[in-house]
C-alpha positions as CSV (number, residue, x, y, z in Angstrom):
1,M,0.0,0.0,0.0
2,P,1.6,3.3,-1.0
3,M,2.1,5.7,1.8
4,A,0.3,9.0,1.6
5,N,2.2,12.3,1.6
6,A,5.5,10.8,0.5
7,E,8.3,13.2,-0.2
8,P,10.9,13.2,-3.0
9,G,13.9,11.1,-2.1
10,V,12.1,9.3,0.7
11,P,11.0,5.7,0.3
12,S,7.2,5.7,-0.2
13,D,6.3,2.1,0.4
14,R,6.3,2.1,4.2
15,L,6.4,4.7,6.9
16,R,10.0,4.4,8.3
17,I,11.1,5.7,11.7
18,G,14.5,5.4,13.3
19,F,14.8,5.7,17.1
20,V,17.7,7.1,19.0
21,L,17.7,6.2,22.7
22,A,19.5,8.4,25.2
23,R,21.1,7.0,28.3
24,S,18.4,6.6,31.0
25,F,15.7,6.9,28.4
26,T,12.1,6.6,29.4
27,L,11.0,3.0,28.5
28,S,7.3,3.7,28.6
29,A,7.4,6.5,26.1
30,F,9.5,4.5,23.7
31,A,7.4,1.4,24.1
32,L,4.1,3.2,23.5
33,F,5.4,5.0,20.4
34,V,6.9,1.9,18.8
35,D,4.0,-0.3,19.7
36,T,1.5,2.1,18.1
37,L,3.7,2.0,15.0
38,R,3.9,-1.8,15.1
39,L,0.2,-2.4,15.5
40,A,-0.6,0.1,12.8
41,S,1.7,-1.7,10.4
42,D,-0.3,-4.9,10.2
43,E,-3.8,-6.0,10.9
44,F,-4.9,-7.3,14.3
45,D,-1.7,-8.3,16.3
46,R,0.5,-10.0,13.7
47,S,3.3,-7.4,14.0
48,G,4.3,-7.7,10.4
49,R,6.3,-4.7,8.9
50,V,3.7,-4.2,6.2
51,L,2.9,-0.5,6.3
52,A,5.7,0.7,8.6
53,D,9.2,-0.2,9.5
54,W,11.4,0.9,12.4
55,E,14.9,0.6,13.8
56,V,16.8,1.4,17.0
57,L,19.9,3.2,15.8
58,G,23.2,3.3,17.5
59,S,26.9,3.9,17.1
60,T,27.6,0.6,18.8
61,R,25.6,-2.5,19.7
62,H,26.2,-2.0,23.4
63,L,23.0,-2.2,25.5
64,I,21.3,1.1,26.4
65,T,20.0,1.3,29.9
66,S,16.6,2.9,30.4
67,S,15.6,4.9,33.5
68,C,13.9,1.8,35.0
69,G,16.9,-0.4,34.4
70,V,15.6,-2.4,31.4
71,K,18.2,-2.5,28.7
72,V,17.6,-2.3,24.9
73,A,20.1,-3.0,22.1
74,A,20.4,-1.1,18.9
75,T,19.1,-3.0,15.9
76,S,21.0,-1.0,13.2
77,D,24.1,1.1,12.7
78,F,23.8,4.7,11.7
79,V,22.6,4.2,8.2
80,D,21.8,7.0,5.8
81,P,19.2,9.2,7.7
82,G,17.5,9.9,4.4
83,R,16.1,6.4,4.6
84,F,13.7,7.5,7.3
85,H,10.7,9.8,7.3
86,Y,11.3,10.6,11.0
87,I,14.0,10.1,13.5
88,A,12.7,10.0,17.1
89,V,15.1,10.9,20.0
90,V,13.8,9.4,23.2
91,G,15.2,11.1,26.3
92,G,14.7,10.4,30.0
93,L,16.5,11.5,33.2
94,L,18.1,14.9,33.1
95,N,20.7,14.2,35.8
96,N,23.2,12.6,33.3
97,D,25.8,15.0,31.8
98,T,26.4,12.9,28.7
99,V,23.2,11.2,27.3
100,I,24.4,10.6,23.7
101,D,27.9,10.3,22.3
102,R,29.6,12.5,19.7
103,D,28.8,10.1,16.8
104,T,25.1,10.3,17.7
105,E,25.3,14.1,17.8
106,D,26.8,14.2,14.4
107,Y,24.2,11.8,13.0
108,L,21.3,13.9,14.2
109,K,22.9,17.0,12.7
110,T,23.3,15.2,9.4
111,A,19.7,14.1,9.6
112,A,18.6,17.7,10.1
113,A,20.7,18.9,7.2
114,K,19.0,16.3,5.0
115,K,15.6,17.7,6.1
116,V,14.6,14.5,7.9
117,R,11.9,15.3,10.5
118,L,13.2,15.0,14.0
119,L,11.0,14.1,17.0
120,G,11.9,14.8,20.7
121,I,10.1,12.2,22.9
122,C,10.0,13.0,26.6
123,T,13.3,14.9,27.3
124,G,14.6,14.1,23.8
125,T,13.7,17.7,23.1
126,F,16.5,18.8,25.4
127,I,19.0,16.8,23.3
128,L,17.7,18.4,20.1
129,A,17.8,21.9,21.6
130,E,21.3,21.4,23.0
131,L,22.4,20.6,19.4
132,G,20.7,23.8,18.1
133,L,18.1,21.7,16.2
134,M,15.0,23.2,17.8
135,N,15.8,26.8,16.8
136,G,12.8,28.4,15.1
137,H,10.5,25.7,16.3
138,R,8.0,25.6,19.2
139,T,8.8,23.0,21.8
140,C,6.4,21.0,24.0
141,V,7.7,19.6,27.2
142,S,6.2,18.1,30.3
143,W,5.2,20.6,33.0
144,L,7.7,18.7,35.2
145,H,10.6,19.8,33.0
146,Y,9.3,23.2,31.9
147,N,11.4,25.3,34.2
148,A,14.5,23.3,33.5
149,F,14.0,23.8,29.7
150,R,13.5,27.6,30.2
151,Q,16.6,27.9,32.2
152,R,18.8,26.0,29.7
153,F,17.3,27.4,26.6
154,P,15.8,30.8,27.4
155,D,15.6,31.9,23.8
156,L,13.5,28.9,22.6
157,P,9.6,29.1,22.7
158,V,8.3,26.3,24.9
159,R,4.9,25.4,26.4
160,S,3.9,22.8,29.0
161,D,0.2,22.8,28.7
162,R,-0.2,20.7,25.5
163,I,0.7,17.0,25.2
164,F,2.6,17.2,21.9
165,N,3.4,19.5,19.0
166,L,4.3,18.7,15.4
167,D,5.9,21.8,14.0
168,R,7.0,21.6,10.3
169,T,10.2,19.5,10.4
170,R,10.2,19.0,14.2
171,G,8.0,17.3,16.7
172,S,8.0,17.2,20.5
173,C,5.9,15.5,23.1
174,A,5.6,15.5,26.9
175,G,6.4,11.8,27.2
176,G,4.4,9.1,28.9
177,S,1.1,8.2,27.2
178,S,1.4,11.3,24.9
179,A,4.0,9.3,22.9
180,A,1.1,7.1,21.7
181,D,-1.0,10.1,20.8
182,M,1.8,11.6,18.7
183,A,2.5,8.2,17.1
184,A,-1.2,7.8,16.3
185,T,-1.3,11.3,14.6
186,I,1.7,10.4,12.5
187,V,0.2,7.0,11.5
188,R,-3.1,8.7,10.5
189,R,-1.2,11.3,8.4
190,H,1.1,8.9,6.6
191,I,-0.7,5.6,6.5
192,S,-4.5,5.7,7.2
193,K,-7.2,6.2,9.8
194,K,-7.9,2.5,9.6
195,A,-4.3,1.7,10.6
196,E,-4.5,4.2,13.5
197,R,-7.8,2.7,14.7
198,N,-6.3,-0.9,14.6
199,A,-3.3,0.2,16.7
200,L,-5.5,2.0,19.3
201,E,-8.0,-0.8,19.6
202,V,-5.3,-3.4,20.4
203,L,-3.7,-0.9,22.9
204,H,-7.2,-0.4,24.5
205,I,-7.0,3.3,23.8
206,E,-10.5,4.6,23.1
207,K,-9.4,7.6,21.1
208,A,-6.1,9.4,20.4
209,R,-5.8,12.8,21.8
210,T,-4.8,15.7,19.5
211,G,-1.9,18.1,20.0
212,L,-4.5,20.5,21.6
213,A,-5.2,18.2,24.5
214,I,-4.1,19.5,27.9
215,Q,-1.4,17.7,29.9
216,T,-2.6,15.7,32.9
217,R,-0.8,17.0,36.0
218,Q,-1.0,17.6,39.7
219,P,-4.2,19.3,40.8
220,L,-4.2,23.0,40.2
221,S,-4.7,25.3,43.1
222,I,-7.8,26.8,41.5
223,E,-10.5,24.4,40.1
224,V,-12.0,25.2,36.6
225,R,-13.9,23.1,34.1
226,D,-13.1,24.7,30.8
227,P,-9.9,23.1,29.3
228,R,-8.8,26.5,28.0
229,L,-8.9,27.9,31.5
230,R,-6.9,24.9,32.7
231,A,-4.3,25.6,30.0
232,V,-4.1,29.2,31.1
233,L,-3.7,28.3,34.8
234,I,-0.8,25.9,33.8
235,M,0.8,28.8,32.0
236,M,0.3,31.1,35.0
237,E,1.9,28.5,37.4
238,S,4.8,28.1,34.9
239,H,5.4,31.9,35.0
240,V,4.9,32.8,38.7
241,E,7.2,35.7,38.2
242,G,4.2,37.4,36.6
243,T,5.8,38.3,33.3
244,V,3.1,37.0,30.9
245,E,0.5,39.6,29.9
246,I,-3.2,38.7,30.1
247,A,-3.6,39.3,26.4
248,E,-0.8,36.8,25.7
249,L,-2.4,34.2,28.0
250,A,-5.7,34.6,26.1
251,S,-4.0,34.4,22.7
252,S,-2.3,31.1,23.7
253,V,-5.7,29.4,23.9
254,G,-7.3,31.1,20.9
255,L,-9.3,33.7,22.9
256,S,-9.4,37.5,23.0
257,R,-8.6,39.2,26.3
258,R,-12.3,40.0,26.8
259,Q,-13.4,36.4,26.1
260,L,-10.9,35.2,28.7
261,E,-12.1,37.6,31.2
262,R,-15.7,36.5,30.7
263,L,-14.8,32.9,31.1
264,F,-12.8,33.5,34.3
265,M,-15.7,35.6,35.7
266,S,-18.1,32.8,34.8
267,E,-16.2,30.0,36.5
268,T,-14.3,31.8,39.3
269,N,-16.1,35.1,39.8
270,A,-12.7,36.8,39.5
271,S,-10.7,38.4,36.7
272,P,-7.7,36.7,35.1
273,A,-5.4,39.3,36.7
274,A,-6.8,38.5,40.2
275,I,-6.4,34.8,39.5
276,Y,-2.9,35.2,38.3
277,R,-2.0,37.1,41.5
278,R,-3.6,34.3,43.5
279,V,-1.5,31.7,41.7
280,R,1.7,33.7,42.4
281,L,0.8,34.1,46.1
282,E,0.0,30.4,46.4
283,R,3.5,29.7,45.1
284,A,5.0,32.1,47.6
285,R,3.1,30.4,50.4
286,Q,4.5,27.1,49.4
287,L,8.0,28.5,49.3
288,I,7.6,30.0,52.8
289,L,6.5,26.7,54.2
290,T,9.0,24.5,52.4
291,T,12.2,26.6,52.1
292,K,14.4,28.9,54.2
293,A,14.7,31.4,51.4
294,P,14.6,35.0,52.6
295,L,11.2,36.6,52.1
296,I,12.6,39.3,49.8
297,E,13.9,36.5,47.5
298,I,10.5,34.8,47.5
299,A,8.8,38.1,46.8
300,L,11.0,38.8,43.8
301,E,10.5,35.2,42.5
302,V,6.8,35.6,42.4
303,G,6.9,39.0,40.7
304,F,6.7,41.5,43.5
305,E,9.2,44.4,43.4
306,N,9.6,44.9,47.1
307,A,8.9,43.1,50.4
308,S,6.3,45.5,51.7
309,H,4.1,45.3,48.7
310,F,4.4,41.5,48.8
311,S,3.5,41.4,52.5
312,R,0.4,43.5,52.1
313,A,-0.9,41.3,49.2
314,F,-0.1,38.1,51.1
315,S,-1.8,39.3,54.3
316,K,-4.9,40.3,52.3
317,T,-5.1,37.0,50.6
318,F,-4.3,34.6,53.5
319,G,-5.2,36.6,56.6
320,Q,-1.7,36.7,58.0
321,S,1.7,38.0,57.1
322,P,4.5,35.9,55.5
323,T,6.6,36.4,58.7
324,R,3.8,35.1,60.9
325,L,3.2,32.1,58.7
326,R,6.8,31.1,58.7
327,S,7.0,31.5,62.5
328,Q,4.3,29.0,63.1
329,P,5.3,25.5,64.1
330,V,4.9,22.8,61.4
331,E,2.3,20.3,62.3
């Protein structure tokens, strides 16, 4: 069966994806992505490489240890990257200084030069960004890794509210189950809806989520029903320094400022600006209770210019000053 949307110079008979596994890669993200591909490639659960093909690429055949300790061997050397429609880099733990070797770095740069689409799975986006391969592309990362990404790559646009993003010749996903959603989207685009449906049914996934789906995360401090408001709250919590304008928050979810204000008033009986301040003060309260950081440092971190302004806003919201809260014994 010919593959739809084939590009010049790329084999058109099957969807071909190469995987690069970083040291301490996330096994679940890799397994969900490759199994979605495997099950879409053949009917039922026969696992034939009929409509798709895949390889784990490596500079050596040494076993690669995942973050849970399970080891995976490369199935192919670094063959011509032009043989693949996508090369997916699967990351994992961020506490390793060297997660890929120099040969792997060179291979990914060669793939980018040949216009092969590159995917960052889980923290694989950190690897691509470190190599300068995410410049000019929007990146999606887990909310868990959002601040680390901003600190390391302050000039790159990134968001932590969506589960994945496919941006021209780059893709990125938050990891975990979102790897299956991204893989399903690629299968639907390049093979067929039938192939996608077959994969999801065998995986017992009722329906693939789109790139607009909101990340599942720890409960927000303010409960809302509308998914657009949940996305805005995640952005607020990711920018507790208060630097994001309300209009920008609205635009990020496809709303005007006035529409966002109406939605917040409807669900919370408060304006977006008031909710944003509440989110910042909630973060300050957490820092007061869990750290020994000076109050002025906490005030600056959550976007207040001086300690007195911070103390007044904190007292009005929580009924006691930051100093008094810190002086209370921990129960």
